[in-house]
Structure formats: structure tokens, C-alpha cells
Phi, psi and omega in degrees: 000129176278165179299135177282130185249132177233135177254139177250143180271331184262104182279356180267344181285144173299153181256131180241149176296132180288350183257322181241354178071008177293141177289122183265321180216133174268115186291330183300318182238359177082005180304132183245127178223079181299147175256183181296340181272347186286123176268319181197157167227119184220166174219180178297346179268346181141198185256132173267333179207136176214116180285153179300331178297322178292312180301315179299318180294329180265009181057046178247127177305141186302330181275354182273151170283126181301333180295336177292346180250011183300329186298342178285349185235160180293322182195172179299322178302312179294321179300311182287335177284344181276356178295135182232043175280131178302144178064029178256156184219139177243135175246123179252132180234125182240136173281140181293174180306147011268354188279315184057024180299135182248144172234141189228134183235131178242139181222155176223137177282126182259000000 
């Protein structure tokens, strides 16, 4: 089973874990507080947080920055969409034109 992908239209809303409802990111100031369900927080610029479960699933050594392995994928969006952990979910948030900048959040039900 591949990661379930959900797109959000409002890029200004804080992001909450879909499994425990904990606030993961405050959009106003960018504060990041991953919970036990958080697999990754990434953007088109790279990873702000990447759990070892994500690295293992993508065949990335635990001590490596996942962005160093980015060349195997078309983009960060494709990289995070290739995760195939059971019961995992990805939330994609895009800023509207002209930037179309993406931020990606991965979670797994434990």
C-alpha cells in the first residue's frame, strides 16, 4: 500500500496530526513540534524533520540527510509520495500561483 495523499487548500492553517490531533506546525512562525506519528515534514527546499522510519523506507542511512539522496527522485513531492509504509498518510499543502511552493507532512498510525 502506498502512502495515502491528501491535499489541503488553505496553506495558512496550522497543521495537526490526523491520528492524535496534536499541532505539528504553527504556520504563523513555522514552529515545528512533531508527535510520535510524524514521519516527515518537508518542503520543496528540503526536510525540516525526517524520522528514521521514513529513512529506512526510502533506503537512506539513518545518519544521512534525506535531501542528500534527492537525486533518485523527480522532486521532494515525488520522494515523499513514494513511501509505502502501511497506515501512512501524506498531507500536501501548496501556496497558490505564482509560487506553487509545496510543503509535505507524513504521518503513520501506530
